[in-house]
C-alpha positions as CSV (number, residue, x, y, z in Angstrom):
1,M,121.5,156.0,90.0
2,D,122.5,159.5,88.9
3,A,125.1,158.1,86.5
4,K,122.6,155.8,85.0
5,G,120.0,158.5,84.7
6,G,122.6,160.8,83.1
7,R,123.4,158.1,80.4
8,V,119.7,157.6,79.7
9,Q,119.2,161.4,79.1
10,I,122.3,161.6,76.8
11,G,120.8,158.7,74.8
12,F,117.5,160.5,74.3
13,Q,119.3,163.8,73.3
14,A,121.0,162.1,70.4
15,G,117.9,162.5,68.2
16,S,114.7,160.7,67.4
17,N,116.5,158.1,65.1
18,A,118.9,157.2,67.9
19,V,116.1,156.5,70.4
20,P,115.7,152.7,70.9
21,T,112.4,150.9,70.6
22,R,110.3,150.3,73.7
23,D,111.0,146.7,74.8
24,V,109.0,146.4,78.1
25,Q,105.3,146.2,78.6
26,I,103.7,147.4,81.9
27,L,100.3,145.9,82.7
28,T,97.9,147.6,85.0
29,S,94.8,146.5,86.9
30,G,92.4,147.8,84.2
31,G,94.2,145.8,81.4
32,R,96.1,148.8,80.0
33,K,99.5,148.1,78.4
34,I,102.1,150.9,78.7
35,S,105.3,150.6,76.6
36,A,108.6,151.6,78.2
37,H,112.4,151.4,77.8
38,T,114.4,148.8,79.7
39,A,117.3,151.2,80.2
40,V,115.1,153.9,81.7
41,L,113.3,151.7,84.1
42,A,116.5,149.9,85.2
43,A,118.3,153.2,85.7
44,A,115.4,154.7,87.8
45,S,114.4,151.7,89.9
46,P,116.7,148.9,91.3
47,V,113.5,146.8,91.9
48,M,112.5,147.0,88.2
49,E,116.1,146.3,87.3
50,S,116.1,143.0,89.3
51,I,112.7,142.0,87.7
52,L,114.0,142.6,84.2
53,D,117.3,140.7,85.0
54,R,115.3,137.8,86.3
55,A,113.2,137.7,83.1
56,Q,116.4,137.8,81.0
57,K,118.1,135.0,82.9
58,R,115.0,132.8,82.4
59,G,115.2,133.4,78.7
60,K,111.8,135.1,78.3
61,P,111.7,137.0,75.0
62,R,108.7,139.1,76.2
63,R,109.5,141.2,79.3
64,V,106.4,142.3,81.3
65,I,106.1,144.2,84.6
66,R,102.7,144.0,86.4
67,I,101.7,147.0,88.5
68,L,98.3,146.0,90.1
69,G,96.1,147.6,92.7
70,V,96.6,151.2,91.5
71,P,94.5,153.2,89.0
72,C,95.7,153.1,85.4
73,D,96.2,156.9,85.2
74,A,98.4,156.8,88.3
75,V,100.6,154.1,86.7
76,T,100.8,156.1,83.5
77,A,101.8,159.2,85.5
78,F,104.4,157.1,87.3
79,V,106.0,155.9,84.1
80,R,105.9,159.4,82.6
81,L,107.6,160.8,85.7
82,I,110.3,158.1,85.6
83,H,111.0,159.0,81.9
84,S,111.3,162.7,82.9
85,S,114.2,161.8,85.3
86,G,113.5,164.6,87.7
87,C,112.7,167.4,85.1
88,V,109.0,167.8,86.0
89,S,106.8,169.9,83.8
90,L,103.7,171.8,85.0
91,D,101.3,169.1,83.7
92,E,103.4,166.5,85.6
93,E,103.3,168.6,88.8
94,E,99.4,168.6,88.5
95,E,99.5,164.9,88.1
96,M,101.7,164.6,91.1
97,G,99.1,166.6,93.1
98,R,96.2,164.5,91.8
99,Y,97.8,161.0,92.2
100,G,100.1,161.9,95.1
101,L,99.2,159.0,97.4
102,H,99.4,156.4,94.6
103,L,102.7,157.8,93.4
104,L,104.1,157.8,96.9
105,V,103.2,154.1,97.2
106,L,104.7,153.2,93.8
107,S,107.9,155.2,94.4
108,H,108.4,153.5,97.8
109,A,107.6,150.0,96.4
110,Y,110.0,150.4,93.4
111,S,112.6,152.4,95.3
112,V,112.6,155.6,93.2
113,G,114.1,157.9,95.7
114,W,113.8,161.3,94.0
115,L,110.2,160.7,93.1
116,K,109.4,159.7,96.7
117,R,110.9,162.9,98.0
118,A,109.0,164.9,95.4
119,C,105.7,163.2,96.3
120,E,106.4,163.9,100.0
121,G,106.8,167.6,99.2
122,A,103.7,167.7,97.0
123,L,101.5,166.0,99.6
124,A,102.9,168.2,102.5
125,L,101.9,171.3,100.6
126,R,98.3,170.0,100.1
127,L,97.7,168.7,103.6
128,T,94.3,169.5,105.1
129,A,92.5,168.5,108.3
130,E,90.1,166.2,106.4
131,G,92.9,164.1,104.8
132,V,95.8,164.3,107.2
133,A,94.9,161.0,108.9
134,D,95.0,159.1,105.6
135,V,98.3,160.7,104.6
136,L,99.7,159.9,108.1
137,L,98.8,156.2,107.8
138,L,100.4,156.1,104.3
139,A,103.6,158.0,105.4
140,R,104.0,155.6,108.2
141,Q,103.7,152.5,105.9
142,C,105.9,154.0,103.2
143,D,108.7,155.1,105.6
144,A,108.4,158.8,104.8
145,P,109.7,160.6,108.0
146,R,109.5,164.2,106.7
147,L,105.8,163.8,105.6
148,Y,105.0,161.9,108.8
149,L,106.4,164.8,110.9
150,R,104.5,167.3,108.8
151,C,101.3,165.5,109.4
152,M,102.0,165.3,113.1
153,K,102.5,169.0,113.3
154,L,99.3,169.7,111.4
155,L,97.5,167.3,113.8
156,A,98.9,169.2,116.8
157,K,97.9,172.5,115.3
158,D,94.3,171.6,114.4
159,F,93.4,168.5,116.4
160,A,89.9,169.6,117.2
161,A,89.0,169.6,113.5
162,V,90.8,166.3,112.8
163,K,88.8,164.5,115.6
164,K,85.6,165.1,113.7
165,T,86.7,163.4,110.5
166,E,85.7,159.8,109.5
167,A,89.4,159.0,108.9
168,W,90.2,159.7,112.6
169,Q,87.3,157.4,113.7
170,F,88.6,154.7,111.3
171,L,92.1,155.1,112.8
172,Q,90.7,154.8,116.4
173,A,88.9,151.6,115.5
174,N,91.6,149.9,113.5
175,D,95.0,151.2,114.6
176,P,95.1,152.1,118.4
177,W,98.9,152.1,118.5
178,L,99.1,154.9,115.9
179,E,96.5,156.8,118.0
180,L,98.8,156.4,121.0
181,E,101.8,157.8,119.0
182,I,99.7,160.8,117.9
183,L,98.4,161.5,121.4
184,Q,101.9,161.2,122.8
185,F,103.3,163.6,120.2
186,L,100.5,166.1,121.1
187,Q,101.5,165.8,124.8
188,E,105.2,166.4,124.0
189,A,104.3,169.3,121.7
190,E,102.3,170.9,124.5
191,L,105.1,170.5,127.0
192,R,107.6,171.8,124.5
193,K,105.4,174.9,123.9
194,K,105.2,175.6,127.6
195,R,108.9,175.1,128.1
196,V,109.7,177.5,125.2
197,G,107.2,180.0,126.7
198,R,108.9,179.9,130.1
199,K,112.3,180.4,128.5
200,L,111.0,183.4,126.5
201,A,109.4,184.9,129.6
202,Y,112.7,184.6,131.5
203,Q,114.6,186.2,128.7
204,R,112.1,189.1,128.5
205,V,112.7,189.7,132.2
206,Y,116.4,189.7,131.7
207,E,116.2,192.1,128.8
208,E,113.9,194.4,130.8
209,L,116.4,194.4,133.6
210,G,119.2,195.2,131.1
211,D,117.2,198.1,129.7
212,A,116.6,199.4,133.2
213,M,120.4,199.3,133.9
214,E,121.0,201.2,130.6
215,C,118.3,203.9,131.5
216,L,119.8,204.2,135.0
217,Q,123.3,204.6,133.5
218,H,122.0,207.3,131.1
219,M,120.0,209.1,133.9
220,Y,123.0,209.7,136.2
221,V,126.1,209.3,134.0
222,G,125.0,211.0,130.8
223,K,125.7,214.7,130.1
224,E,122.9,217.2,130.8
225,G,122.4,218.1,127.1
226,S,122.3,214.5,125.9
227,K,119.7,213.3,128.3
228,K,116.7,214.6,126.5
229,N,117.9,213.3,123.1
230,H,118.7,209.8,124.3
231,P,116.1,207.1,123.3
232,C,115.8,206.1,126.9
233,S,114.3,209.4,127.9
234,S,111.0,208.7,126.1
235,S,110.6,205.1,127.2
236,A,108.2,203.9,129.9
237,C,111.1,202.2,131.8
238,Y,112.8,205.6,132.1
239,R,109.7,207.3,133.6
240,N,109.1,204.4,136.0
241,L,112.7,204.6,137.2
242,Q,112.3,208.4,137.9
243,L,109.1,207.7,139.9
244,L,110.8,205.0,141.9
245,I,113.8,207.2,142.7
246,Q,111.5,210.1,143.8
247,H,109.5,207.7,146.0
248,L,112.8,206.2,147.5
249,A,114.0,209.7,148.4
250,A,110.7,210.7,150.2
251,C,109.6,207.4,151.7
252,P,109.9,207.2,155.6
253,R,109.7,203.3,155.8
254,R,112.2,202.1,153.2
255,K,112.7,198.6,154.6
256,A,109.0,197.7,154.7
257,C,108.0,199.4,151.4
258,P,107.9,197.1,148.4
259,R,108.6,199.9,145.9
260,C,111.7,201.0,147.9
261,C,112.9,197.4,148.1
262,R,112.5,197.0,144.3
263,M,114.6,200.2,143.7
264,L,117.3,199.1,146.1
265,Q,117.5,195.7,144.3
266,L,117.9,197.5,141.0
267,L,120.7,199.7,142.5
268,R,122.3,196.5,143.9
269,L,122.1,194.9,140.5
270,H,123.8,198.0,138.9
271,S,126.6,197.8,141.5
272,A,127.2,194.2,140.6
273,I,127.3,195.0,136.8
274,C,129.2,198.3,137.2
275,D,132.8,198.1,135.7
276,D,134.2,201.2,137.2
277,S,137.5,200.3,139.0
278,T,137.4,203.4,141.3
279,Q,134.4,203.8,143.6
280,Q,134.3,207.6,143.1
281,A,133.9,207.4,139.3
282,C,130.3,206.1,139.4
283,R,127.6,208.8,140.1
284,I,124.7,206.4,140.7
285,P,123.5,206.5,144.3
286,L,124.6,203.7,146.7
287,C,126.9,202.1,144.1
288,S,130.1,202.4,146.2
289,M,128.3,201.4,149.4
290,Q,126.8,198.3,147.8
291,Q,130.2,197.3,146.5
292,Q,131.8,197.7,149.9
293,K,128.9,195.7,151.4
294,E,129.3,192.9,148.9
295,D,133.1,192.8,149.4
296,S,132.6,192.4,153.2
297,Q,129.9,189.7,152.7
298,Q,132.2,187.8,150.3
299,Q,135.0,187.8,152.8
300,Q,132.7,186.7,155.7
301,K,130.1,184.4,154.2
302,E,131.0,182.5,151.1
303,G,129.1,179.7,149.3
304,K,125.6,180.7,150.4
305,E,122.6,179.9,148.1
306,E,121.5,183.5,148.0
307,D,124.9,184.7,146.7
308,D,124.9,182.0,144.1
309,T,121.4,182.9,142.9
310,W,122.4,186.6,142.8
311,Q,125.6,185.9,140.8
312,L,123.5,183.8,138.3
313,L,121.0,186.7,137.9
314,V,123.9,189.2,137.2
315,K,125.4,186.8,134.6
316,K,122.0,186.3,132.9
317,V,121.4,190.1,132.7
318,K,124.9,190.7,131.3
319,V,124.4,188.1,128.6
320,A,120.9,189.5,127.8
321,R,122.4,193.1,127.4
322,V,125.0,191.8,125.0
323,M,122.5,189.8,122.9
324,S,120.1,192.8,122.9
325,S,122.8,195.2,121.6
326,F,123.8,192.6,119.0
327,S,120.3,192.1,117.7
328,K,119.7,195.9,117.5
329,R,122.9,196.3,115.6
330,K,121.9,193.6,113.1
331,G,118.4,194.9,112.8
332,Q,116.8,191.6,113.7
333,E,113.6,191.2,115.6
334,G,113.1,188.2,117.8
335,V,115.2,186.2,120.1
336,H,118.7,184.8,119.3
337,E,119.2,182.8,122.5
338,Q,116.9,181.2,125.0
339,F,117.9,181.0,128.5
340,A,116.8,178.7,131.3
341,L,116.6,179.9,134.9
342,C,118.8,177.7,136.9
343,S,118.2,177.1,140.6
344,T,120.9,175.9,143.1
345,T,119.9,173.6,145.9
346,A,121.9,172.6,148.9
347,K,122.5,168.9,149.5
348,T,122.3,167.4,152.9
349,K,124.1,164.3,154.2
350,M,121.3,162.4,155.8
351,D,123.0,159.1,156.5
352,A,125.7,160.7,158.7
353,K,123.0,162.6,160.6
354,G,120.8,159.6,161.0
355,G,123.8,157.7,162.4
356,R,124.5,160.4,165.0
357,V,120.9,160.6,166.1
358,Q,120.7,156.8,166.5
359,N,123.9,156.8,168.6
360,G,122.4,159.7,170.7
361,F,119.2,157.8,171.4
362,R,121.2,154.7,172.3
363,Q,123.2,156.8,174.8
364,W,119.9,158.2,176.2
365,L,118.4,154.7,176.6
366,E,121.5,153.4,178.3
367,A,121.7,156.4,180.6
368,G,118.0,156.0,181.7
369,S,114.8,158.0,181.3
370,D,116.1,161.0,183.3
371,A,118.8,161.7,180.7
372,I,116.3,162.0,177.7
373,P,115.6,165.7,177.0
374,A,112.1,167.0,176.9
375,P,110.2,167.3,173.5
376,D,110.7,170.8,172.0
377,V,108.5,170.6,168.9
378,Q,104.7,170.3,168.5
379,I,103.2,168.6,165.4
380,L,99.6,169.7,164.6
381,T,97.2,167.5,162.6
382,S,94.0,168.2,160.7
383,G,91.9,166.9,163.6
384,G,93.6,169.2,166.1
385,R,95.8,166.6,167.8
386,K,99.1,167.8,169.1
387,I,102.0,165.4,168.9
388,S,105.2,166.2,170.9
389,A,108.6,165.4,169.3
390,H,112.3,166.1,169.5
391,S,113.7,168.6,167.0
392,A,117.0,166.7,166.7
393,V,115.2,163.5,165.6
394,L,113.0,165.2,163.1
395,A,115.9,167.3,161.6
396,A,118.1,164.2,161.2
397,A,115.3,162.2,159.6
398,S,113.9,164.8,157.2
399,P,115.8,167.7,155.5
400,V,112.4,169.4,154.9
401,M,111.6,169.4,158.6
402,E,115.1,170.6,159.3
403,S,114.6,173.7,157.1
404,I,111.2,174.4,158.7
405,L,112.8,174.3,162.2
406,D,115.8,176.4,161.1
407,R,113.4,179.0,159.7
408,A,111.5,179.2,162.9
409,Q,114.7,179.5,164.9
410,K,116.0,182.3,162.7
411,R,112.8,184.3,163.1
412,G,113.1,184.0,166.9
413,K,110.0,181.9,167.6
414,S,110.2,180.3,171.0
415,R,107.4,177.8,170.1
416,R,108.3,175.6,167.1
417,V,105.3,174.0,165.4
418,I,105.0,171.8,162.3
419,R,101.6,171.5,160.7
420,I,100.9,168.2,158.8
421,L,97.4,168.7,157.3
422,G,95.2,166.7,154.9
423,V,96.2,163.3,156.4
424,P,94.3,161.3,159.2
425,D,95.6,161.8,162.7
426,D,96.5,158.1,163.1
427,A,98.6,158.2,160.0
428,V,100.5,161.2,161.3
429,M,101.0,159.5,164.6
430,A,102.3,156.4,162.8
431,F,104.6,158.6,160.7
432,V,106.2,160.2,163.8
433,R,106.5,156.7,165.5
434,L,108.3,155.3,162.4
435,I,110.7,158.2,162.2
436,Y,111.6,157.5,165.9
437,S,112.2,153.8,165.1
438,S,114.9,154.7,162.5
439,G,114.2,151.6,160.4
440,C,114.0,149.1,163.3
441,M,110.2,148.3,163.0
442,S,108.2,146.1,165.3
443,L,105.2,144.0,164.3
444,D,102.7,146.7,165.3
445,E,104.5,149.3,163.2
446,E,104.5,146.9,160.2
447,E,100.8,146.5,160.6
448,E,100.4,150.3,160.7
449,M,102.4,150.6,157.6
450,G,100.1,148.2,155.8
451,R,97.0,150.1,157.2
452,Y,98.2,153.7,156.3
453,G,100.6,152.8,153.5
454,L,99.3,155.4,151.0
455,H,99.3,158.2,153.5
456,L,102.8,157.2,154.8
457,L,104.1,157.1,151.2
458,V,102.8,160.7,150.6
459,L,104.3,161.9,153.9
460,S,107.7,160.3,153.4
461,H,107.9,161.7,149.8
462,A,106.8,165.2,151.0
463,Y,109.3,165.3,153.9
464,S,112.1,163.4,152.1
465,V,112.4,160.4,154.4
466,G,114.1,158.0,152.0
467,W,114.2,154.8,154.0
468,L,110.5,155.1,155.0
469,K,109.5,155.8,151.4
470,R,111.3,152.6,150.2
471,A,109.6,150.6,153.0
472,C,106.2,151.9,152.1
473,E,106.8,151.0,148.4
474,V,107.6,147.4,149.5
475,A,104.6,147.2,151.8
476,L,102.2,148.5,149.2
477,A,103.7,146.3,146.5
478,L,103.0,143.2,148.6
479,R,99.3,144.2,149.1
480,L,98.5,145.1,145.5
481,T,95.1,144.0,144.2
482,A,93.2,144.5,140.9
483,E,90.7,146.8,142.6
484,G,93.2,149.2,144.1
485,V,96.1,149.1,141.7
486,V,95.0,152.2,139.7
487,D,94.9,154.3,142.9
488,V,98.4,153.1,143.9
489,L,99.7,153.7,140.4
490,L,98.5,157.3,140.4
491,L,100.1,157.9,143.8
492,A,103.4,156.2,142.8
493,R,103.5,158.4,139.7
494,Q,103.0,161.6,141.8
495,C,105.4,160.5,144.5
496,D,108.2,159.5,142.1
497,A,108.2,155.9,143.4
498,A,109.7,154.1,140.4
499,R,109.8,150.5,141.8
500,L,106.2,150.7,143.0
501,Y,105.1,152.2,139.6
502,L,106.7,149.3,137.7
503,R,105.1,146.7,140.1
504,C,101.7,148.3,139.4
505,M,102.3,148.2,135.7
506,K,103.2,144.5,135.8
507,L,100.0,143.7,137.7
508,L,98.0,145.7,135.2
509,A,99.5,143.8,132.3
510,K,98.8,140.5,134.1
511,D,95.2,141.1,135.0
512,F,94.0,144.0,132.8
513,A,90.6,142.5,132.1
514,A,89.7,142.7,135.9
515,V,91.2,146.2,136.2
516,K,89.1,147.6,133.3
517,K,85.9,146.8,135.2
518,T,86.8,148.9,138.3
519,E,85.6,152.4,139.0
520,A,89.2,153.7,139.4
521,W,90.0,152.8,135.8
522,Q,86.9,154.7,134.5
523,F,87.9,157.7,136.6
524,L,91.4,157.5,135.2
525,Q,90.1,157.4,131.6
526,A,88.0,160.5,132.2
527,N,90.6,162.6,134.1
528,D,94.1,161.4,133.1
529,P,94.3,160.3,129.4
530,W,98.1,160.6,129.4
531,L,98.5,158.0,132.1
532,E,96.1,155.8,130.2
533,L,98.4,156.2,127.2
534,E,101.4,155.1,129.2
535,I,99.6,152.1,130.5
536,L,98.4,151.0,127.1
537,Q,101.9,151.5,125.7
538,F,103.4,149.4,128.5
539,L,100.8,146.7,127.8
540,Q,101.8,146.7,124.1
541,E,105.5,146.4,125.0
542,A,104.8,143.6,127.5
543,E,102.8,141.7,124.8
544,L,105.7,142.1,122.3
545,R,108.2,141.1,124.9
546,K,106.2,138.0,125.7
547,K,106.0,137.0,122.1
548,R,109.7,137.5,121.6
549,V,110.5,135.4,124.7
550,G,108.1,132.7,123.4
551,R,109.8,132.6,120.0
552,K,113.3,132.3,121.7
553,R,112.1,129.5,123.9
554,A,110.5,127.7,120.9
555,Y,113.8,128.0,119.0
556,R,115.8,126.7,122.0
557,R,113.5,123.7,122.3
558,V,114.0,122.9,118.6
559,Y,117.8,123.1,119.1
560,E,117.6,121.0,122.2
561,E,115.6,118.3,120.4
562,L,118.1,118.3,117.5
563,G,120.9,117.9,120.1
564,D,119.0,114.9,121.6
565,A,118.6,113.4,118.2
566,M,122.3,113.7,117.5
567,E,123.0,112.0,120.9
568,C,120.6,109.2,120.1
569,L,122.1,108.7,116.6
570,Q,125.6,108.6,118.1
571,H,124.5,105.9,120.6
572,M,122.6,103.9,118.0
573,Y,125.7,103.4,115.8
574,M,128.7,104.0,118.0
575,A,127.7,102.2,121.2
576,R,128.4,98.4,121.7
577,E,125.7,95.9,121.3
578,G,125.4,95.1,125.0
579,S,125.1,98.7,126.2
580,K,122.4,99.8,123.7
581,K,119.5,98.4,125.7
582,N,120.7,99.9,129.0
583,H,121.3,103.4,127.6
584,P,118.6,106.0,128.5
585,C,118.2,106.9,124.8
586,S,116.9,103.4,124.0
587,S,113.5,104.0,125.7
588,S,112.9,107.6,124.4
589,A,110.5,108.6,121.7
590,C,113.3,110.3,119.8
591,Y,115.2,107.0,119.6
592,R,112.2,105.0,118.3
593,N,111.4,107.8,115.7
594,L,115.0,107.7,114.4
595,Q,114.9,103.9,114.0
596,L,111.7,104.2,112.0
597,L,113.2,107.0,109.8
598,I,116.3,104.9,109.1
599,Q,114.3,101.8,108.2
600,H,112.1,104.0,105.9
601,L,115.2,105.5,104.3
602,A,116.7,102.1,103.5
603,A,113.5,100.8,101.8
604,C,112.1,104.0,100.1
605,P,112.4,104.0,96.3
606,R,112.0,107.8,95.9
607,R,114.4,109.4,98.4
608,K,114.7,112.8,96.8
609,A,110.9,113.5,96.7
610,C,110.0,111.8,100.0
611,P,109.8,114.4,102.9
612,R,110.6,111.7,105.6
613,C,113.8,110.7,103.7
614,C,114.8,114.4,103.2
615,R,114.4,114.9,107.0
616,M,116.6,111.9,107.8
617,L,119.2,113.1,105.3
618,Q,119.3,116.5,106.9
619,L,119.8,114.9,110.3
620,L,122.7,112.9,108.9
621,R,124.2,116.1,107.3
622,L,123.9,117.9,110.7
623,H,125.7,115.0,112.4
624,S,128.5,115.2,109.9
625,A,128.9,118.9,110.6
626,L,129.0,118.2,114.4
627,C,131.2,115.1,114.1
628,D,134.7,115.7,115.6
629,D,136.4,112.6,114.2
630,S,139.6,113.6,112.3
631,T,139.6,110.5,110.1
632,Q,136.7,109.8,107.9
633,Q,136.8,105.9,108.6
634,A,136.4,106.3,112.4
635,C,132.7,107.3,112.3
636,R,130.2,104.5,111.7
637,I,127.2,106.6,111.1
638,P,126.0,106.3,107.4
639,L,126.9,109.1,104.9
640,C,129.1,111.0,107.4
641,S,132.2,110.9,105.3
642,H,130.2,111.6,102.1
643,F,128.7,114.8,103.6
644,K,132.1,115.9,105.0
645,L,133.7,115.6,101.5
646,R,130.8,117.4,100.0
647,M,131.1,120.3,102.5
648,Q,134.9,120.6,101.7
649,Q,134.2,120.7,97.9
650,Q,131.3,123.2,98.2
651,K,132.0,126.8,97.3
652,E,132.2,129.2,100.3
653,G,130.2,132.4,100.8
654,K,126.8,131.1,99.8
655,E,123.7,132.1,101.9
656,E,122.7,128.5,102.4
657,A,126.1,127.6,103.8
658,D,126.0,130.5,106.2
659,T,122.5,129.5,107.5
660,W,123.7,125.9,107.9
661,Q,126.8,127.0,109.9
662,L,124.6,129.1,112.1
663,L,122.3,126.1,112.8
664,V,125.3,123.9,113.7
665,K,126.5,126.6,116.1
666,K,123.1,126.9,117.8
667,V,122.8,123.1,118.2
668,K,126.3,122.9,119.7
669,V,125.4,125.6,122.3
670,A,122.1,123.9,123.1
671,R,123.8,120.5,123.7
672,V,126.4,122.1,126.0
673,M,123.7,124.0,128.0
674,S,121.5,120.9,128.2
675,S,124.3,118.8,129.6
676,F,125.1,121.6,132.1
677,S,121.5,121.9,133.3
678,K,121.2,118.1,133.7
679,R,124.4,118.0,135.8
680,K,123.1,120.9,137.9
681,G,119.8,119.1,138.4
682,Q,121.6,115.9,139.5
683,E,123.7,117.9,142.0
684,G,120.5,119.5,143.4
685,V,118.9,116.1,143.9
686,H,122.0,114.7,145.7
687,E,122.0,117.8,148.0
688,Q,118.3,117.3,148.8
689,F,119.0,113.6,149.8
């Protein structure tokens, strides 16, 4: 395009006498005729080039391009901008602003790339809350991603004003899927904003800790004369550190005082960051003692979660200090890097523990009731009921309960209590009983799971009992109804139950009319619009999937019918006279229809114009493409050798030939699959007998 445009500009620069006459007429909806140059239009637009080439091939002396459905002034501006070849004047920029929407449509329809990009830029600069919905619809239809994104950002910024416009109400009534996209984008923008805010808050904390370390270094390590002139001496951080140090020196209860604990943590952080190789070189209090303590802790207890978290904090503060000094040196305000606070969690091997506990209970049961230890844990419910249990069983079944019991043991509590509140007492009782069963459930326990399924799902998710959570998902999925599916869906989403969530979505898609009448659906619409969006989006995808599967099945039926027609044709001409009547094809409707078509083809005087004759000739051509006979004389079906010779003489690479080869391939596959399914069906019948 650029080379063509360059040649056109050179042609116009040669002088007024060298400019060729205008040989194209552009007709508008208002009847206006706009003269233009063929070379300019063909160089600017490949669509117009193909229109002009088609007119030239047909031998039309008068070449006309019709641009309808657009105001005449907009078409005139479009032609003028095409002739400018990207060199837009002030008047043309005003026209682009006035007819921006029409010019975007025309540049997209006629594939004028530079003009489409210029229209996107002009419309993006003039976006308002009143017209953003119209521009968004057009940007989506014209495949303008930059303008689409700009509209989405403006919607997220001023959504309250956009909701009051008539364009938004029109969009809600006529294009619900675009409304879904907009609301989903708003949700993602809100989440992104919160995530960035958290990262900036973490970074500010790290930078403040880095400044505190710098002030602490200056306070103790700096020379006496340079302390007053240092920038730290006038900062609030410096003064707060002085107050904390004075309080630490005079406080009688350092271990219980929060201010003293804060100062000790800062001193520990300094000792971790301090780079002095000798302990005597650093003048900051407790630095050498903290280093010795950390060395002894590293030798004795390695791999603990607290040490990992502390090392991560030290690393983040070091990076924040480096980045802060770099930004100060460059004179830039703002943030260069965004950090995320990572947390390390310990993984527990539940399967091995569960196996050990089951073996232990088996030994208890074999040994007798006297060998079973007494319960050492009390579970308190909301109704005040106390349920006795064994700590070994609870710790093996649930890592959450294991951590609760370990915490109570470390604090030296003789009486270990687990409080399970907000759930009915019977549900808690069923939960404990199922934990003791370790997956081997009786009929009564299965009935309890059906009765308290929702409560048991919540408890198994909260206390990380994996096998019980999966069993609750299955039990709830089997008892799903249109009245309660919304409640189960909300719970499955909160408890991260993916299989149950998908099962609820499928039931919603199957019986959405009944679900819409329930009170749960109305409550969901009022209180959780994002889940409503997910449901509607799933319904749309399910509908599209259903249509796609329906189309594929319809195509497969057509290919199977063509395969049956080929088999009937083969039997009609190739089989012997005695076996024709006994063959299964002879009684089928396809066989009779083929006989009628062949009789009609033999007697019809206008074969080329008759649709029935054309259909029979296509079937014969398809047979010749499928026929495997190497010699042309072996096949008795009419016109088989004729079509084979014609296919050999035909030029390769044409679109029609490619389509025909694809059809032949599909029919071959359908015949093979049909014969395979028939053979399988016969085997199944023999097995039943």
